[in-house]
N, C-alpha and C positions, 0 to 999 in steps of 0.2 A: 513117708507119712510122718506127720508131726507127732512126737512122743510126749504124752502128757506128763511123763515122769520128769521131764526137764523143768517142770514148774517148780520143783523143789529148789532148784538153783537160781530161780528168777524171782525178782521182786516186781510187784505190780507197777510201780512207778517207773520201771525200766522198760515197760512195753509201750510201743507206739499205740496211738489211739485206735488206729485201724485194726491192730492185733487184738485189742480187747474184744472187739465185736467178733472176730474170727475165733478167738479162744472160747468165748461164751458159747458160740455155736458148736464148737468141738466138744465142750463139756456136756452139753445137753443132748447132742445127737450122735456123738462119736464115742462117748465113754461107756465102757462095759464093766459094771460093778463086779461081775463074777470073775472077769479076767484080771481085774486090778484090785482084788479084795484086800490084798495085803496093805494097800495104801488108802484104803477107803476113808478112814476118818479125816485125814488131812485133806484129801482131794475133794471130798464132798464139801468141806468147809470153803475151800478155795473156789470151787465151782459155783457154789451158791453166791459168793461175793461177785464173781464175774457175771453171773446171770443177772444179778441186780443191776450191775453197771450197764449191761446190754439193754435191759428194759429202760433204764434212764436215757440212754443214747437214742433208742428208738423213739422215745417220746420227744426228745429235743430236736432230732434231725429235721422233721417237717417244719418246726418253727424256724430253724436256721435257714432252710430253703425259702420259706415265706419271707423272711426278713431280707434275704438277698434279692428277691423278686420285687421288692419295693412296697410290700403291703404292710410293713411295720410302720408305726406312727412316726418314727424319726425320718424315714425316707419320704413319706407322704408330706410331712411338715416341710421338709427341704424343698420338695417340688412346689408346694404352695407358696413358699417364700420366693422362689424363683419366678413363679407366675405373677405375683404381685409386684415384685421389683421391676419386671420387664413389661408392665402395662398389659397384663394378660387379658382383661376384658375387651381390649381393642384389637386382639390378634385376629388375623384372617381366619385361622383355624385353631380353636382352643378345646377341641373335643377331649373329654375326660378331665381336663384341667378345671374347667369352669364348675363342674358339679362334684369335685373331690372324690372321684371314683376310687374304689379300694384296690383295684388292679391297675397299677401304674403302667404296666406293659401295654395297656390298651390306650394310654394317653397318645395324642397326636405328637409325632416326632420322637417318641421313646421307643428304643429297640432293646430287647432283652436277649441274652445268650446264656444258655445253661441255667445257672442259678443267680444271675445278677443283671442289673441294667448296664448295658455295654455302650449305648450311643444315645446322644441327644442331638437331633437335627431339626432346628427351628429356622432354617434359612428363609429369607423373604417372607416373613410372617408378621410384619408390622410390629416387631418388638420395639419398645422404647424404654426410656429411663436408664438406670444404671445396673451394673452387676457387681455387688459386693461379694465378699467371700463367705457370707453366712450360710450358704446352701451347699458348699462344695465338700464339706467334711463327710457327708453321708454317701459320697460317690467315689470311694477309693478305687473301685474296679472299672470306672468309666474309661473307655479307650478312645472315644471320638466325641468331640463337641463342636457343633457347627451352628453359629448364630449370625452368619453373614447376611448381607443385604437387608439390614434393618436400620433402626434409628437409635441404637444404644449409644450412650455417651459417657463422659467422665473418664476416669483412669481405669485401666484394666486392673482387676483386683489381685492382690497378693495371694488370695485364696486359691487361685488357679494352681499354685504350686502343690496344693494338697491332693490334686488329682494325679496320684503317683503312677497310675497305669495308663495315663493319657498318651496316645500315639499321634492323634490328629487333632489339631486345634485350629479352627477357622473362625476368625472374628472380623473378616474383611468387610469393607464398605459399610461402616458405621461412623460414629463420630467420636471414637476414643482418642484421647490426646495424651501428650507427654510420652513417657517411656513405657516399655512393657515391664511386667513383674519379673522377679528373679525365678527363672525356670530351670536352673542348673541341676536341681534334684529330680526333675522329671526325666528320668533316664530312658524312658521308652518313647519319648517324643521324637517323631520322625518328620512331621509336617507342621509348620507354623505359617498360616496365612493371615496376616494383619494388614493387607493392602487396603487402600482407599479409606484411610482414617486421617487423623491429624497428629500422628506420632512425630516427635521431634527429638532433639538431642543429637549426639554424635553416633556414627555407625559403630565406632570402637566400643563405646559404652554399652550399646545395645547388644553387641556380640558377646560381651562378657556375661550376659544374663541368660545365655542359651546353653543347653547341654550339647555335648559333642555328638550325640546321636542324630542330630538334625540331618535329614536328607533333602528336604524341600523347604527353602526359606523364601517367602513371598512377602515383600514389604513395599510393593509398588504404591505410588500415589500417596506419599506422606510428605513430611518436611524434615527428613533425616539429613543431617549434614556430615561434614568430615570427608574422609577419603577411604578408599578400599585398601586397608593396610593388612599387616600380618595377622591381626586378630582373626581374620576370616579363615586362616589356615588351621585353626582349632577344629573346624568342622570337616574333619578328614573324610567323612562319608557323604558329603554333600553331593547331590546330583543336580539340583535346580536352584539357581539364585536369581531372584527377580527384585532388583533395587531400582527399577525405572521410575521416572517422574518423582525424584526427590531433589535434594539440594547438595548432592555430592560434588566434590571438586578435586583438584589435584591429580595425582597419578593413581593408576591401578597397579598393584604389585604383581609379581610373578605368580600366576595361578596355575602354572603348568603342573605343579605337584599335586593338585586336587584331581587324582586319577579317575574319580568316578563322575566328575562334572560333565553333565550332558547339555544343560541349558543355562546360558548366562545372559541376563537382560539388565542392561545399565542405561537404557535410553532416557532421554530428557533429563540430563544432569548438566554439570559444567566440567566434566572430566576433560583434561587436556593432554594426558600422556598415558600410554599403555605399556605395561611390562609384558613379558611373554605370557600368553593366556591359553595357548593351544595345547591340547593333548588329544590323543586318538579317540577319546570318548566324546569330545565336544561335537555336537551335531547342530546346535542352534545358538546363534550369536546375534544379539540385538544391542547396537550401540548408537541408535539414531539420536540426532539433536544433541551432540556434545561438541566439544571444541578441539577435536583431535589434531586436525591439520597435519595429517600424515599421508604419505602416498597410498593410493588404493592398492598398490601391489603388496602392501603389508599383509593382506589377507589371502593372497593367491596360493599360499602353501598350506592352507587349512583344509586338507584333503577330504575329510569326512563330513564337512559341513553340509547340512541339508537346508538350513535357513541362515542367510546373511543379510541383516538389515543395518545399513550404515548411512541412512539418509541424513543430509544436512549436518555433516561432521567436518566441513572444511577440507575434505579430501581433495587431493590433486592427482595428476597423472592420467593415465589411460585405463580403459577397462581390459586391456589385453592381459591375459593370464587367468581371468575369471572362468574362461571356458575349460580350464583344467580341473575345476571343482565339479567333477562329473556326477556327484550325488545331489547337487543342488535341486531343491524343489521350489524355494522361494528366495528371490534376490531383489533387494531394494537399495540402489545407490543414488537415489534421487536427491535433488537440491545440493549437489556438489558441482564445482566448476571443473569438469573433466575435459580432457583433450582426446584427440584420436577418434577412432571409429568403433562402432558397435561390433564386438567380436562374434565369430560364428559359433553358435551354441548347439550345433548339430550333435556334438558329443555329450550333451546334457539332456538325455531323453525325458527325464522326469520333471523338467522345469514346467511349473504350472503358473507361477506368479513372477512377473518381471516388471520392475518399476525403474525407469531411467529418466523420469521427467525432470526437466529443468537442469540437465547436465550439459546440454549443448553438444552432445556427442554427434558425430557425423555418421554417414553410412546409409544403408537402406535396409528394408525388411528382408532382403535376401539372406541375411544372417540368421533369420528365424524360420526359414522355409521348411526345416525338418522338425520343428518343435510342435508337433501336432497335439500335444497335451496341454498347451497353453490355455489357461482359463482367464487370466488377466494380463493385458499388455498396456502399460501406461508409459508413453514416450512424449508426453506433453512438453512443449517448448524445448525441443532439441533442434538439430540441424539435419534431420533425415531428408533424403531425397528419394526419387523413384516413385513407384506406384504401389497399389495395394495387392497386386497379383500374387506375391509370395505367400499371402495368408489364405490362399484358396483351400489349403488342406487343414486349416485350423478349425475344424468343425465343432470343437468343444468350447471355443472362446465365448466368454460371457461379457467381459468388460474390455472395451477397446478405446483408448484415448490417444490420438495422434495429433491433437490440436497444436497450432503454432509451430509448424514445421515448414519444409520447402518441398513438400510432395506435390505431385501433379498427376494429370491423367483424368480419365472419366471414371465415374464410380462403377466398379465391375458388377455384373449380374449376380455373382455368387454371394454377395453380401445379403441378398434376399433369401438365400438358402441356409444361412447360419442360424439354425433354429434355436441354439442356446444363447445367442447374442441378445442381451437385454439393454446394454449401454454402449453407445458409440458416439464419439466426438471426433470429427475431422475438421474442426473449425480452423480458420485462418491458415489455409494452405493455398494451393493453386489448382484445386480440382475444378474440372469443367463439366459441361454437359448437364443433362437433366437429373432430377432427384428421383431415386427409385422408391417404390413402395416397399414397406418392410413390416415385420412383426415385432419391432423393438418396443422397449419401454421408454428409452431415452435416446433421442436423436438430436445431435448438434452438428450442423454443417455450416455454421456461421462463418463469415469472413473468407469466402472462396470466390470463384469466378463462375459459379453455377448460374445457368441461364434457363430460359423457358419458364413454363408455369409449374405450379405445384402438381404432384401426381393426382390423378383422378381418384385413385383408390388408396385407402390407408388402413393399416392394421388396427385391430380393436384393443391392443394392449398398451398403446402409447400413453405415457404420462407427461412427456416433455417433448416439445417440438422447437428446435432452434435453427432458424435459417436466415438470421439477420445478416445484413451487409453482404449481399450477393448481387446478382443482376437479374433477379426473378421478376417476372411481369405477369400481367393478366389479373383475373379476379380469383378469389379463393374458391377452391372446388367444393361442391356441396357435400361430398363424402367426408370431408374434413370435419364437418359438423355432426357426423353420425358416429364418431369414434366412441363416444360414451362418456359417462361421468368420471371415469378414472383419469381423463386428461386434465392435468393441473396447470400446465404452463404452455403458452403459445407466444414465442418470441420470433417474430418475422419482420421486424422493423428494418429500415435502411435498405429497402429494395425499391422496386418501381411498380408495386401493385396499384391497381386502379379501382375505381368504383367506391361505393359507399361502404361503411362498416356494416356488414351483413347482420340482419336481425336473427339469422340462424345461429349466431353465437349463443343464443339463449338455449339451444339444445345441449350445449356442453355444460351441464349443471354443476360439474365439479371444478370448474375453472377457478383458480386462485390468482393467476398472474397472466397479464396480457401486455405485450410490448409491440406496438405498431408504429414506433417512432420512424420518421422518414430518414432518408440518406443524409441530409444536411442538418446538422445541429450546431448552433453557435454558442460558445461559452459566454458567460456574463462579461468577462473582461476582454473579449476579442474586439479588435478594432474594426467593427463593421457598423454600417448604418442601422439605426433603429427603425428605418422604414420597412414595414412588413413586406412590401413588394420586393425589396432587395434581399431580405432574410430568406424568403422561400423561393430559392432558385430551382429547387428540384421539381420535376414534373411527374405526372402520373402518381399522385399521392392519394391517400384516402381523403375523401371529401364528404360534404354533406353535413348532417346534424349529428350530434352526439346521441346515439340510440338509447332509448329508454329501457331496452331489455337488459342493459348493464345493471339496472337496479334490482334485477331478479335473482341475484346470486348472494344468498345469505352468508356463504363462506368466502366470498371474494375478498382478497387482501392486497392485491397489487394490480394497478391499472396504469399503463403508460401509453398514451396516444399523442405524445409530444411530437412537434415538428411535422405536422401534417397540414392539410388544407381544410380542417374542420371549421365550419362556419355556422355557429348557432349559439344559443344561450346554454348555460349549464342546466340540465334537467333537475328540478328540485328533488325528484325521487332519489337521486344519487346520494343524498344525505341520509337516506334510510338504510344504506348498506353499512350496517354497524360494524362489520368485520374489517373494513378497509383500513390498512395500515400504511399504504403507499399509493399516492395519487399524483400523476404528472400529466398535465394538459398543456404544458408550456409550448410556445412557438406555434400558435394556431391563429385563427381569426375569431376566437370566442368573444362574444360581446355580452352586453347586459350586466347584471350585477351578480355577486356571489349569493347563492340562495341561502336564506335564513336556516334552512334545514341542515346546513353544514355544521351547525352547532351540535348535531346529534352524532357526529363522527368521533365518538369518544375513544376509539382505538387507534386513530390515525397518528402516525409519527412523522411522516414526510408528506408535505403538501406543496406542490409547485404549480402555480397558475400564471407564471411569468410570461411576458412577451405575448400578450393578447390585447384585447380592446375592452377590458372590463372597466366598469365605472361603479360609483357608489362607495360605500365604506366597507370596513372589514370587521365590524363589531361582532358579527356572528362567529368569528374565529377566535374570539378572546376567551373562550371557556373550554378549550380542548386540552384535557389534563395530560395526555401522553404525547402531544405534539412536540417534536424536536427540531424540525426544520420547516420554516414557513417562508416561501418565496412567492411574492406577488409583484416582482419587479417588472418594469417596462409595461405599465398599463396606464389607465387614466383614473385610478382610484383616488379618493379624496377623503376629507374629514381629518380629525385629529386623533392622537393616541391618548388613552385614558389610563387611570390606575388599574383598570380591569386587566391590563396586560400581565399583571402579577398572577393571574389565574393560569397562565401557561407555565405550569410547575416544572416541566422538563425541557423547556425550550432551549435549544443550543444555538440556533442561527435564525435571525430575523433579517430578511432581505427585501427591502422596500424600495430599492433603487428606481429612480425615474418614474415617479407618480406625481400626484398633486396634493400630497399630505401637507398640512399646515399646522400652525400652533406650536406650543412649547412641548417638549418631551416630558412625560410624567416622571415624578420622582421614583415611582415604583420600578422603573426600568433598571435603575442601577442596583436594585436589591435582589434581582433574580439570580440565584446562585449558579444556575446551569448555563446562563447566557454567555457565550463566548464570541459570537460573531454578530455585529450590528452594522448592516449596510443600508444607509438611508440617504445616499447621495442623490442629487438632482430632484429635490423636493422643495418645499417652501417652509421648512421648519424655522422657527424663530426662537428668540430668547437665549438662554444659557446653552452652551455646547455640552454634549454628553461627557460624563465623567463620574467620579466617585465610586466606581465599581471595581472591587478587587478581583473580579472573576473574568471580565472581558479580555479577550485576546486580540480582537480586531475591531476598529471603529473606522468605517468609511462614511464620512458625513460631508464630503465636498459638495459644492454647488447648492448650498442652501442659503438661508438668510440669518444664520446664527449671529448674535450680536456681541457676545462676550464669553470668555472662559473664566469662571470663578477662580480666584487665586489659588485655592486649595483643591481644585477639582481633580488634580492628578496625584494628590498626596498618598492615596491608598490604592492606586492602580498598579499593584505590584506585578500583575500577570500580563498586562497589555504588551503586545508586540508591534502592532501597527496602529497609527493614528493619522488619519487624513482629514484635515479641516480646511483644505485649500478652497479658494473661491467662495468665501463667505463674506460677511460684513463685520468681522471681528475687529474690535477696537481695544485700545488700552495696551498695556505692556504684555510681554510674553508671560505665560503662566509659570508657576513654580514647578520644577521638574524633579523634585527630590524623591518622589515615589515611583518614578519610571525606571525601575531596576532592570527590567527585561526588554524594554522597547528597542526595536531594531529599525523601524521606519516611522518618521514623524514629519508631516508636511503642514506648514502654516502659510503656504504661498498664496499670493493674490488676495490679501485682506487689507485691513487698515491699521495693523498693529504698529505701535510707535514706542519710543523711549529707548533707554540705554540698557535694557535688561538682558542683552545677549550674553554678557559675561556671567551673570548670576544664573541664567538659564543653563548655560553650558556646564556649570559645575555639577549639575544633576546627572551628567552622563560620564563622569570621570572613570567609572568602573564598568561601563557597558562594553561588552566584547565585540559588538557589531552594531553600527549605527549609520543610517541614511538620514540626513537632516536637511530640510529645506524650509527657509523662511523668506524666499524671494518675493519681490513685488509687494513690499509693504513700505512703511515709513520709518523703519528702525534707523537709529543713528548712533553716534558715538564712535569710539575706536574699535578696531578689530581686537577682541580680547586675546591676550597671549595664552589664556587657558586652553584655547583651541589646540595648541601644540601638545597638550597633555592628554587629549582624548585618544587613548590607545586603540579604541575600537572604531574610530571614525572612518567610514568608508566613502561617504559622499557628503559634501557640504556645498549648498547653494544659498548664498545670501545676496544674490544679484538684485539690481533694481531696488536699492534702498538708498539711504542717505549716510552711509558710513563714511568716515573720513580718517585722516591720519595715515601713518605709514604701514607697510606690510613687509618691511625688510628685516624680519626676524626669521629664525630657522624654524621650519615645519618638519619635524622628524616623524610625524605620525606613521606608524609602521604599515598600516593597511589602507591609507587614504588613496583612493584611485581617481576621484573626480572632485575638482575644486573650482567653483565658479564665484568669482568676486566682481563680476562685470557690472557696469553701470552704477557705480557709486562715486565717491569723491576722494578716493585714495590718492595719496601723493607720495613723492619720494621714489626710491629705487625698488626694484624687484628683490625678492628674497635671494639670499646667497646659498641656500641649500633647500632641497625640495624632498618631499616624501618619496621613498624608493619605489613604491608601487604605483605612482601617479600615472594615469592614462589620459586624463583630460584636464587641461589647465586653461582657464579663461579669466582674463582680467581686462577685457576690452571696455572702452567707454569710461576710463578714469582719467586721472591727471598725473599718471606715472611718468617719470623722467629717468635720465641716465641710460646706461647701456644695458643690454641683455646679458645677464651673467651666464657664462658658459656652463655653470653647474647644472643648468636645466637639462643639458645633454646627458647628465648622469642618470636621468630617468629613462632607463632602457625600454620600458614598456609603454612609453607615452605615444598616443595616437593622434591627439588634437592639441594644438597650441593656438590660442587666439589672444593676441596682445594688441589688437587694432585700436585705432582711435585713442591714442595716448600721445605722449611727447618723448617717446624713446628715441635715443640717438645712437650714433656709433655704427659699427658694422654688424652684419648678421653673423653670429658665431659659426665658423666652419665646423666646430664640434657637432653641430646639428647633423652632420653627415653620419654620425654613429647611430642615429635614431631609426633603426631599420623598420620599425612599425609605424612611423609617422605617416598619417594619411592626409592630414589637413594642417597647413601652416598659414595663418592669417596675421600679417603684420601691416596691413593697410593703414594709411593715414597716420604715420609717425614722421620722424625726422631722420630716418636711417640713411646712411651714406655708403659709398663703396660699391663693389660689384657683388653679384650673387655668387656665393662660393660654389665652386665646381662640385664639392661634396654634397651640397643640397640638391643640385641637379641630378646627381647619381642615385638619389633615394628611390628605391624600387616600389615602395608602397604608396607614394605620394599621389593623391587624387585631386586635391585642391591646393593651389599655390596662389595666394593673393598678396602681392607686394606693392599694390598700387598706391599712388599718392604718397610717395616718399621722395628721396633725393638720390636714389640709386643710379648707377651709371655703368658704362662699359658694355661689353657684349654679353648676351645671355648664353649661359653654358648649355651643353646638351642636356635635355630633359629625357630621362630614360624610363620614366614610370608609366607613360601613356595616361596622364591624368584627365579628369573630366573638365576641369577649369584651371586656367592660368590667367591671372589678371595682373598685368604689369603696367597699366596705363598711368600717365602723369608721373613719369620718371625721366631719366636722361640716357636711356639705353641707345646704343648705336649698333651698326652692322646689319647683317642679313638675317633671314629667318630660316636658315637651313635646318634648324632643329624642330620646325613646326610640323613635320609630316606625321608625327604620331601623337599629337596632343590637341586638346581643346583649349581655346584661348580667347581672351579679350585684351587686345593690345592697342586700343585707341589712344590717340594723343601722345605718341612717342616720336622718336626721330629715326625709326627704322628705315632702311633703304635696301635696295637689291631685290632680287627675284624670289617669289614664293615657290617652294617645291610643288611640282605638278601632282605627285602622287601622295595621298594621305591615307595609307592603308590602315584599317582597323581603328579608325577614329571612334572615340567614345563621346564625341561632342554632343552637347545639347544646345548650347549657345555659342556662336562664333562672332567675335567683333574684332576686326583689325582695321577699323575705320581711322581716317585722318592720319595717315602715315605717308610714306613715300615709296610704297611698295609698287613693284612693276613686274612685267612679264605676263605670261598666261596665267589664268586663274587656276587655283589648285582644284584637284578632282575630289569632290565631296560625296561621290556616290556610295562610299562605304560607311559614311556617317549615318547609320541607320536610326539614330535617336535625335538627329538634328531638327530643331524647331525654329531657330532664328539664325540668319546669316547676314552680317553687315560688313561689306568690304568697300563701303563708299569713301569717296574723296581720296583715291589713290590713282595709279596709272596702269591698271590692269588692261590687257589687250586680248583680242582673239575671241575664242568660243566660251560661252557659259556652259559649264558642265551640267549634267543631269543632277537633280536634287531628289532626296528621298521623299516618300509620300507623307512623312511626318512634318514636313515644313509648314510653318505658319507665317513667317515673315521673310521676305526677300528684299534686301536693301542693297542695291548695287549702283546707285546713282553717282554721277560725276567721275567716270572712268573713261577708258578708250575701248570699251568692248564693241565687237563687231558682229557677232553671230549668236543666235539663240535657238538654233535648230532643235536642240535636245531638251529645251526647257518647256515644262508643262505647268501652267498656273491654274489652280482650282479657284472657283468663285469666292471661297471663304479665306483666301490667302491675301495678306497685305503685300503689295508689290510696288517697288519704286525702281524703275530702270532709266529714269530721266538723266539727261546730261551725257549720253553715249551716242555713238555714230554707227548704228546697226546697218548692215547690208540686207537687201531683200533675200528671201521673203521673211517676214516676221510671223511666227506661228499665230494662228487665230486665237488660241487660249491666252496668249500674251496680250494681243491687241484688245481682247474683250474684257479681261479680268484685271489688268494692271491699273491701279488707281492713278499712277504716274507713268504713262506708257513710254516705251522707248522712242527715241528719235531716229528716223530713217535717214541714212546718208543721201545727199543729193548728188 
């Protein structure tokens, strides 16, 4: 028991405050005056002093408590300050704040504990504005502050450092920028979440502003740079690090000393090297979308991992070893180029998420037959084989994507019993058989070999149906239209469904996307006829009219009925579907005009009406503010373009190819900043050619009637890559090319351009890294400019069919030049003495070149075509040509070449065309080893036999050959055979194996015996003036030209020969 006599030795200022209260109570309730009378005067005086102090404390204590509960003026003012700084009147919930209540513990988001405000939680409450430090000084006991998921901005205030008791700070997903404040004095801070902002600076600088007490650091989705260096080791208690989606690069240091680290997220950065990061505490590792380029086996010894996500990290190797991570729950190795097979995960029973998509791993689903807890399996674009049967025990699976594999078999019945399955994609495999009914939400079976009709019964949960590119037939079942409003997408194109587009589609009131495109769809640049009868080869397509029920979907945003047999006008009511963003009706038989109501499609971004029979103008489409792609190609539309085209504020591509548009292009066209593609070929546009746009990337304006290119039209076309102005009526000189910095393809062929401007024009391309240049079929003249040799990016040059003159015997060192066509000009002198090393095609035919062929041409090891015909070249054919292993066509006809054909040329294995006709060559023809299609040696001085003929196609007329032709011609690739007017003899060669033969001429020789059978492809049979005797095997069709005159045939002559030969055979007497 406390002895009041001890008070004598104590001073009041030496007593703790709590003891004063206790002492006062003891004096008043424990003191006995009779017992302590000897000390009465002093003690009473001291007791009265303490009693007075106790009364004072009892008076002040409630005020202290009230102040800590936030009812004092300072705290209320601080809360109101915060309220107005953060846009309080617009908060979703501002209960208590808006009316300045006196009990702040009842404010929305405020939590009190004991005698003070402990927490502010205003997450996702529409806060806006900034947070300065003017309110923080009144909350020294605040332990948790959460203002995440709002619209706050500016810099995070230094006033946060005044919250000395703060342990949890969450400011994530706002718009705070720059760095965080200095929080090193916030010794109690264990969690900082500032993800989803605009913080920047280096990671090292940011880490120096944090206290070592941090256990969870979440800075995802910012712009923080630098690398993960030793500064992070200061946070010795760290358990969670999330630095994903920043701008980190370089290496990650050794983190294995952070013994408490459990979760590490560094995804979506540019990290390229990893130090040791594993310790036994680490259970979750996210490194997706970095540049690690390490073997996947790096992670196979991380034994306690439950989550491993390393998608798109440039990983190599196989997945073998991952099955040793027996604690795995979630594994993502997608988007890496892996090898080997899918490992057997039977020893990983807790695996619920597995993503191996686009890894190209092999194997089958047998490796997962024991993983009955799988919820998600994504193996899109791998090389898996086998069937779906191993999944029959995966009753919990919800998401299954096996698209783009090599799997096969029929769809098993158990798929319909997987009640948890909501998403399935088996697209682009080899599954066969019918489609099963299901209770799915997402069904994608596109790109298989499924046949039959669609199921009669469908589940009512479906939101997406994808069955395109199969072999499905029949009409659409009625139950499909009863699925309900939740069905959003129907993608069943490229099948063989028949019938009209059913009006029952109107029952599917929630539809947003329809794809009914047919099996055959042709691209704009494909080499097919524009005749609609040819384009639509597919049968059993949707036909009839465009149904008006399509106008009844206010939420409809995607409609694709392209490549069908729809024959009708476009219903005007379609323009009232204001929600349409994508409309494709191309490749049909739609006629009439474009409805004026299309001007109401204010949300449309993609509109394709190409390859139909539309007429009229397109004026109603000139006021669509969101339109990005407009394709009306291959129709019969007419009229001219006006400055109203500038109303297409977002237009990216205008495709008007093959219509009847006329007039000059409006000036406003070049001022549209979003326009990158302009395709107006095959129209009747006149006047100035398009130009002056710094935004355009592609101009296809061939086959119009443009008359000139203004001299400065290309001065500001810094972005353009392709310019095709061929087949117009352009006159004058070539335009100035000084602004074409990025051009890669430019064609001015088949115009009327003239002058000496090629040299000046070429200087504009001196620094172009890749260039295809064609100015053929014009009237350009002058010398070939030597600046051509300086165009380091020149890949293709065609200036044929002009009036250039002078010599070309200078060196062409262009490092990437692969095709050079100088033909049909007036070039004189000798050939160049050095050629581009990458040359594949060289043509200089139809000039006045003379001298010998320089052997340096054989240094072009990649060359495939040489055409030097119709010149005055002399001398021998260089035997060095035998080194040209890729040479497929050699044309030296109509020159003055002498000597024999080098044996090295005959030994070329790739040669398919050899034309040496009309020269002065002599001697025997060497063995031809390549089995070419054409050999033309006529009008030379060759001698000897034709023993080498058995494997080649040939035209050998007007030579001096003699001797017997070989009987067997196995594997002939002949199309035309002409050995006429020689001295050939013996029996006729066997042409039965020449399956492509259309013309045979062996006239004016000495052939005897039997005419061999000829292929059905034959169109001309010319065998007159020989000594042939029998035609028993010959069949002549009525449409074949036949001349067998001048022979002595024995009986009987086949009836088809007698009836169908225009010059019939002569029967021997």
